C-alpha positions, 0 to 999 in steps of 0.5 A, a space after each residue: 862859857 863861863 866868860 863872855 867878850 869883853 869880860 873883867 877877869 882876875 887870873 888865879 894862882 895856882 897854889 891857892 883860889 883866893 890868891 888873884 893876879 893884879 889888874 884885871 885881864 880882859 877878855 877878848 875871845 872865847 873857845 874849845 881848845 886846848 890851853 897853851 902853856 908852852 906858846 912856842 914850844 907843842 910838843 912840851 906843851 902836849 907833855 905837860 898837857 897830858 902830865 897834869 891831865 888836861 884836855 880840851 875845854 873851855 879856853 879864852 884868849 885875854 889882855 893882861 898888861 897890854 899883852 895878849 894871853 892865847 888859850 888860859 884855860 877857864 878853870 885858871 880865871 874868876 870874875 873880876 869885882 871891882 
């Protein structure tokens, strides 16, 4: 696992890793699983992951702008630098 609970991270844009979304997010849980794109639609989530050829890997639950986001893929996050 690249990040640990309590780390601050930035969410990177799907278009360019040099573009990030502010403010930083807080890692609240780290585990191995499939990422969740569609939190409440397992069928669509499975379809999207298959189309993108994404399987099980390191994922994180994060707190971003007061909202908990579940199962964020490690490659979608980078260390936050102040």
